[in-house]
Structures are given as C-alpha cells and as structure tokens.
C-alpha positions as a printed Julia matrix, in Angstrom:
85×3 Matrix{Float64}:
  61.81  74.36   97.18
  62.54  71.11   99.04
  65.19  70.92  101.77
  68.5   69.41  100.77
  68.66  65.65  101.25
  71.24  65.15  103.99
  70.53  61.44  104.31
  73.59  60.37  102.28
  75.86  62.46  104.51
  74.4   60.92  107.67
  74.59  57.46  106.09
  78.27  58.01  105.31
  78.93  59.09  108.87
  77.16  56.0   110.21
  78.98  53.75  107.75
  82.4   55.13  108.75
  81.56  54.54  112.4
  80.33  50.98  111.77
  83.28  50.08  109.54
  85.66  51.27  112.23
  83.87  49.2   114.88
  84.1   46.16  112.6
  87.78  46.86  111.97
  88.45  47.23  115.7
  86.8   43.87  116.4
  88.86  42.22  113.64
  92.06  43.78  114.96
  91.35  42.41  118.44
  91.01  38.9   116.97
  94.2   39.35  114.93
  96.07  40.68  117.92
  95.33  37.52  119.91
  97.52  35.52  117.52
 100.04  38.19  116.59
 101.95  39.09  119.74
 105.38  40.28  118.77
 107.29  43.51  118.36
 106.11  44.2   114.77
 102.5   43.85  115.95
 103.09  46.24  118.83
 104.78  48.76  116.51
 102.01  48.45  113.93
  99.38  49.15  116.54
 101.34  52.01  118.07
 102.38  53.7   114.82
  99.4   52.98  112.59
  96.31  52.21  114.61
  96.46  54.32  117.75
  95.9   57.52  115.78
  92.78  56.21  114.04
  90.31  56.71  116.89
  91.06  60.42  117.46
  91.18  61.02  113.71
  87.84  59.34  113.11
  86.34  61.24  116.04
  87.43  64.51  114.42
  86.12  63.39  111.01
  82.76  62.48  112.52
  82.53  65.83  114.34
  83.46  67.69  111.15
  80.8   65.8   109.18
  78.22  66.68  111.84
  79.21  70.35  111.76
  79.13  70.31  107.96
  75.6   68.84  107.94
  74.42  71.45  110.46
  75.9   74.27  108.38
  74.28  72.91  105.21
  70.93  72.66  107.0
  71.31  76.21  108.33
  72.23  77.6   104.91
  69.34  75.73  103.31
  66.93  77.2   105.86
  68.33  80.68  105.25
  67.77  80.25  101.51
  64.18  79.13  102.09
  63.35  81.91  104.56
  65.87  84.78  104.33
  63.68  87.09  106.45
  63.86  84.76  109.43
  67.66  84.97  109.43
  68.03  88.77  109.27
  68.23  88.93  113.06
  71.3   86.67  113.03
  73.38  89.28  111.24
C-alpha cells in the first residue's frame, strides 16, 4: 500500500500563501493612489483580519496533513502504533 499523496494539500497551502503575498503587493500599490476615508475603512474592516485568518488556515492545513500522515502510517503498520494508546 502506497502512502497517501499529500502533495496537492501542500501545493494548496503554498498557493494560498503566494496568492496572499501577491494580493498584499497589489494592495500596497492601490493604496498609494487611494488615500481617503473609504480606503482606510476598507483596509481596517476588510483586510486587517486576513493575515491572522490566513495564518490560522495555514496552521490548520499543516496539522491536517500531519494527522493524515500519522493515520496513514498507523494503517500501514498498526503494531508500531500500539504503544501510543
């Protein structure tokens, strides 16, 4: 039995991170020309929560991948995991 392919999960995590970095760079460019109260409110109400949220999503994806890997290993070698119980 082959281990589960976790590549797509890791690729998704990397893609989310890169897309956010690209978005952040674009927002910085936009912000240079959009300096008024609606821009400030938009950033405060809509964008400031993105970084902590994406950090939590990334951590959850990492934990999920580790749990999948652990479960897959337990299925491949149940005897090795008896001591964990």
